[in-house]
N, C-alpha and C positions, 0 to 999 in steps of 0.2 A: 610688690606693689601692684596693683590693678594699672593696667594700659589702657588707653582709649583706642578703640577700633576704629579703622576710616576705610570705609569701603566704596565710596563714590567721591567724585570730584565735588570741590567746592565746599567740603567738611572743613570747619574752621578750628585751629586749635587755641584753646584759651590763654595758651601759654606761649602763644607766638611773640617773638620779639624781633625788631628789625635790626639787623647787621648794619652798622655804619663804619665810617672811615675811622670812628674813635674807637671802636671796639678792638680793632686790631691795626697793626701798622700798615701803612698805605702799600697796595703791590708794587712789587719792584718793578721798575721802569724797563719798558721793552727794549730789547736791542736787536740789530738787525741779525737774523737766523742764520746760523752758518752750518747746522747740521742738515741733514737731508729732508726734504719737505715731507712733512707730516700730511697723510692724504686727508683724514678728518678735519683738519685746519688748515687746508691749502688756501683759504682765503685770509689768514689772520697768521701772525708769527707766533711761534711755541715761547711762552714766558720761561726764563730761567727759574723762576719760583711762582708757586700759586698760594694763594690766601684766601680769606673769606672775600676780599674785593672782587675776586674773580667768579662769584657767587651773588651778585647783588640780589637783595631780595628773596633769596633762597629759604625756603621754610622746609625744613628737614622732615617735619611730621608729614606734611603734604607733599613732597616730591618723592620720600622715601618710604615712608611708613614703616611697617614691621614685616620681617619676611612671611610669607603667606598670606597677606593681607593686601587690598587694595592701595597704590597702583603696582604692586608687585615687582618693582625696581629691585627689590634685595633678593628675591626668590619667589617661586610659587608654592613653595613647601616651609612652612614654619621652622622645620629644623635642619633643613637642606641634607646634606650628608651624614649629620650625625644622626639622622634616622635611619637613612640608607644611602648607600653610595650609588652613583651613578650606574645606569647599565653599561658595561663593558661589551661593544656591540663591535668586533672585527668583520668588516666587508670583505667577502671571500666568495669565489666561485671561479671555476675554470675547467676547462676540457669537458668530459662527460659527465652525466650526475652521478656517477659512481665516484669518480675522482673529488667531486666537491662534497659529496657524502663523507668521505674519509677525512677530507679537511675539516668539515663540521664535527666530527666525532672528536678530532686531534683537539679542536680549538675548545671545546666543551672541557674535555680532560684537564686543560691547561688553564682554565679558569675563566672564561668569556662567560657572560651572564644573559646573553641575546645573540641570536644569529641575524646575519644580514646577507643577503643574496646579490651577488653581481652577475648579471645575465649577459650572454655575448651579443655581438652587434646583430645578427640576424632576429633573435628575439626582441630586441629592443625596437627592431624596424617593423616587427610583425611579420617576420619570414620564417618559414620552416627551412631545416638544413639542407632539403634538396632544391630549394628555389637555387636558379642560376646565379641571382645576386648574392647568394650566401656563400660561394664559392671562395675559399681560402679564409672564412672568416669564423667557422664552426668551432666554439669553444676556445676562441682565442682570447676575447677580452673578457669573458666570464663564463658560466655554466651555459651549455646548451640546452633549451627548453622548448618542446614542440607540442608535447602533450600531456594527459594525465598520467600515461607511462612514465614520462620523465619524472613527473613531479612525485611520484611515487618510490623511485629510485632514489631521488635527491633527499628525502626526508625517511628513507628508510630508518628504522629503529630509533626515531628522535621523536619523543614525546610533546606533539603538537600543542597539548592543552597545558604544559608545563612550561615550555620555552617561548617566549615572544619572537617572533619573525619579522624582520624588515625585509621589504622587496625594492628595490630600486628599478621600479620599471614605470615608464611613463604612456606613451601613447597606447600600446595595448594593455595597460594596466588591468583593467577590468577583467579582461580574459585571462591573464596569469593568476590574478587573484581567484577567479573562478576554479581554475587548475588545483589550486591550494586548497580551497574551500571542498570541493569534490573528493579531492585525497583525504580529509578529515573525514567528511561524512563516511567514506568506503572503509574507514577504520573505526566507525562507530563513535565519533568525536562529535559531540554537538556544537553547532556554529557558535552558540551564545558562550562558549568557553573557550574560544580562541582569542589570543591577544597577538597584535602585531601592529605592521604599519604596510602600505603600500604607497609609494612615493606619488604617483598619479598626479603630478603637476604639470599639465598641459601648456600651461603659459610660459614658462620658462624653457621649454622645447624651443618655441618660436623666437624667444628672446635670445638664447644663448646655446642650448646644446643641441638643437637641431636634430632630433630624432623623432620625426612625427610620422603619422600615417592619414589623418583626416584634417581638413581645414579647421580653423581656431574654434568657430561656434560650435561645429559638430563635436569637437573635442571637450568643449566646457560642458556641453549636454551628457556626455559620457560620464564626466566627474560627477556631475551632479546627481546622475544614476546611483554612482556607489555609494553618495552620502546618504540618498534614500533609502536603499536597501540596506547599507551597514547598520543605520541607526536603529533599523527595525529588527533584522536577523543576526547582525554580528556586532552587538553594541559595545564590546571591548576593543574593537579594532579601529586604529587611526585610518581613516580611509583616505586621507591625504598627508603629505609631507611637503608643505610649500618650501621650494628649494632655493636658497640664495646660493648654496655651495657652486652650482654650476655656472649661475650669474657671475661669481667671483673669479670662478676658474677662467671664465673667457675673457676676463681682464677688468672688471668693473671695480671700482674703489670700494671701500668699505662703505661709505654713505649710500652710494649706489646699490649695493649689495642689501644693506638695511631697508631701503626705501623701496626698492623694486619688489622684495621679497613680501613686505607686509604689503604693499597695493596689491600684489598678485592675492594674497590671503584674504584681503577685504573683498575683492572682486569675485573671488569663488563663494563667500557669504552673500554676497548680494544675488548671484545666480542662484543660490540657494533658498534664499528667501523669495524670490521670484517664482520658484517651483512651488512655493508654498509649505516650506519645511520651515520646523521650529527652531529657532536658533538655540534654544535652551536644550535641544537633543542633538544636533549635527555639529554645532559649532565646539563643543567641548571635545569632540573627535579630530579637530584640526590639529596637526602637530607641523612643526618647522624644522628645518635643516639649514645650519649656516656654516660657513668656512672658518678656520682659524688660521690668520696669518700671522707674520712675525713681529708685527708691531704691537707689544704686550699689551699696552693699557689701552690702546685704539679698542682692542678687540673685547677686551673685559667691560669697555663702555657699550660697545654695539649689543652685547648680551642684555645689560641693564636697560638700555634704552628701547629695544625691541620690546621687553615686556611691558615698559610703563607705557608706549604707543599701542600697543595692541588692546590693553586693557582700557585706555583712554578713548580710542576710536570705537571700540565695539559698545562701550558703555554710552558713548555720545550718539552713536546712530541705532542702537537697538534696545538698550536697556533690560538686558537678560534678567530674569529672576534666579538662574543658575549661574553662581559667581564662576565655576568652572569656565563657562564661555568666556570669561574675560582673562582667562591665565593662558600665557603662551608657553606651551612646553615645546622644548627643542631637543635634538639631537645634533650633534658637531662632529665635524671631522678635520684632522688638519691638513693643511694646504698642500694639494698635489703639485698645483703650479709653483710652489716656492721650492721644491726639491730639486735638486741637481744631478747631472750625470757625472759632472766633474767633483772628484773628492766626496764619493757618495756617503761616506762615514759622518761629514758634517751633517747629513740628513737626520742624525739621531737627536743632534742637538736641537736642530729647528724643530722637529716632531715635539720633542720635551718641552720646549716654551711654548709651543701653540697649546700642547695638551694642557699643560698648566693656566693658561690663559682661559681656555675653556670651562675649566673646574672653577677658578676664581670668577668666571662670568656667571655661574651657576647652572650650566648644561645638564640635561636628564640622562642624556645617552652619549657615548664620544666613540669614535674610531680613530685609531692611530695608524698613520700610514707607514709603511715600510721603507727602508733604507734605499731599496734596489728597484722601488717602482717607477724610476725613469729609464730602465732597461727593459722590464718585464712584469710580469705578476709576480707576487712575491714569493719567494722559497719558504718552507716551514721554518727555517732559523731566523729569518728576518722578521716574519709575523709574529713569531715568538718575543724577539726582542722588542717589537712595537707594543705587542699586547704588555710585557712585562714594565714598559715604560708607565704606563696606566696604572700598574698594580703598586710600584714604587712610590707614585704620585699619593695614591690613596691610602697606603699603608705605612710609609716611611716620612713622609714630608711634613706633615702635621697641617697641612693645609686645610683639612677636613675637620678641624677641632671645632672651629666656629663658622657662623652662616655669614656671608658676603664680608670677608675681613677686608675688602679694600672700600668698604661702604663708609663715606664720610670723609675720603681723600679728597682735598681740593680739586687736585689735578683730574681725577676719575670723575668725580661729580661734575666737573666743568665739560669735560670731553663727553660724558652722557647727556648734558644739555645740549652742546654743540651736535651730537648726533640727531636730536629730537627736532632742532630747527632746521636740521638739513633735510629730514624726512618730510617736514611740512613746506618746505619749498617743493620738493618734488611731488608732494601730494596735488598741490596747488596747480602744478603743469600738467600732471596727468588727469585730473579733474576738468581741465579745460578742453580735453579732448572727447571727454564724456564717460570716461573709465579706462581700465587697464586693457580691456581687449580691443577698444578703438585705439589707443595709443601703441600696442603693439601691431595692429594692421596697418598702422601709418609709420612704423618703424623707430618711433620714437625711443624706446629704451635700447633698442639695438645700435642706434647712432651713438649713443651716450655711451655705452659700454665700448664700443669700438674707440672712440676717442680717447677715453681713458687709459685703454690698454696701449694705443699709440704712444700717449705722453709717458706711460710708465716706461715703455721700451726705450724711448728716447733718452729718458733720465739714465736708465743703465748704460746705455751706449756711450752717453756723455760724461760717465762716473760720476754724476751727481747723487746716485742712488747706488749704493755699495751692495753687491751681492758676492760674498766670501768667496773664494774660488772660482769666479768668473770674472770680474774686472777688478779684483783686488785679491792679494795672496794667492795667486794662482800657482800651479807647479807643472812641470813638463810631464812627469810620469804619474799614471795613475796605478793604484793597486787594483788587480782584478777581482771582481767578485762573483760568486756562484751565480747562475741565472737558473730560473723555472722555465724549462723547454715543453711545449705542447706536443703531443705525440701525433704525427700527421693521421695515424690511423683513427684518433677520434672522429674526424669529418665521415669516414668512410662507416663506422660504426653508428653514428647518429643518423645518416641518411638510411643504413639498413633498418635501423629500429622505428624511424617514421613511417617508412614503407611497409613495415609488418603490421605496425597498429592499423594503417587502412586497409590493409589485406584482412584482418582478424576482426574488426569491428562489425557491428549489426548496420548494414547497410540502409535498410528502411528507417531504422531509429535516427541514423545519422542525416540522411536526407529530410525527414520530417523536423529535425531539430534546425537544420539551416534554413528551411523555408519559414520555420516560425520565426528564428531570428531577422530573417529579411523582411518580413511582415511586420514584425514589432518596430524596426527601425523606420520603416516607411510612414507609420502609424505615429510615430512619435512616443512610442510607449519605453517603460524603463526596460532596459536591455539585460541587467542583471541575471533575472532568472533565466534567461535564454541562453547566455554565456555559461551559466552553472549546467543547465542540461546538455550544451555541446560539449562540454568538459567531461561529463557524465559518459556520454556515448563517445568519448574518444576524438573528437573533432580536434584540429590542429589550432595553433596560433594563427598560422599562416591562412587556413581555410577561413576561420572566424575574420580575422581582419579582411580578408577579401570581401565579405559579404559588407562590411562596413565602407569600404572603398567604393563597393558598387552602388550603395545607396547614396552615401554622402560625397563622393567625388574623392580625389588625391590631392593633397596639398602641394602648390609647388612655390617655392622659394621666389618672391618677387623680385629679389637683387635689389636691395636697399643700396647696395654698395658699389 
């Protein structure tokens, strides 16, 4: 039977019917809530049963549509996982580039279908390994990365034009991306053949993760530079992954994660349009990144609401002719903050439930955390089990057999609507400030997240919110687990490598590249071509970041708290 395609708001179904109290039995009377408070329904009690009475005036055709069609509540692909499974993209990186390269090759041999790079703290802060502030941190939280020489080793024998790569880097994202592009060039791979993602989400650093290099507005300019360069030179690359993950890990509720992430995304679009970019060209390369917590149905609803809100807001504001601009595509990661050092094998269960919620929510890409990540970087054995969790869900559970199997659930649809209403409330508040940049400058999302985090911990401490193994079912003796330890020699080797790079490179070419970068920054030009030239002549992350700080200044935390 032919089906009607609905691609825009206000399209009306000729078969629309009004659901009334006569259609189904009245909703069950609410009773005082006895279970732990539900984050999404914090202002109302959870009903013991949901019926059509909880979806007043709900038009299935208009609110849900079909998968792959506006408003994309049920997914951005018509066949979802029946056509292709989500990308299994395990976040990895530690020690020297040689160490992480070996882990990448192992993961590829075990079935990962995309790479995801974790960088160490010095790189995230735009510092080189021999910077005094890098001491003791080189290779500890991710792979050490200072120059093209490191990038060459990190991706040795990995086909960059066949495997997509995600890089979790924000402040110096454009610089690190330039290292990746220069490496591909050196290997004879055309930039238009590369696929992948840079996180590049400056706003959430000021909101939550706090790894910044320059003030907010300069950081936004760098992000838009990547939009402009990417849409023209690297068209298959996602030049931003707007991240709710770190917002949630900082203590936000599910609704705050949803709202602030989408509002960040809309702010980036606004800045891109102000630059003169075409929404039909750069917005389709905006991707998202969400956390997945333990409240199963809440997380499913969050993904569904996110797609619908993004489609609605982009359509309302910009009316794109390229429908891909309306499609919210997302990576997901299970919640690191939900893992416990006590009874660490319980984390396997948590991760499995969270991964299943992400899949039923319709994610395009997924990382599953390892059971030992509250102690250290994951061991090979732990990361293998985390990957196997995804593979068992994909190949043994049957949840991939049909698209959006929870769609039409009274409870899930109700939660999805509640999520959307919560977003609207936050949108109105942020718009009253003038936009997300202004709201961040005034500390609004920062305060909201801090208060949410405090409430959550207070509920745990009071026993109102159960965390198994922490405030209930605790045990006195813990079983030991193996840990991955970073060789202290890594720091010495990385310092020696970056110093050799400086000694061996062409000093005249390096000087010219740094002067050109400085001049372009002062003239407010797009800096991506200059980062790329800096990468080619083996300028370091710290050196190029230093130029940015010289021109734009250094961000200082205003201390809202």
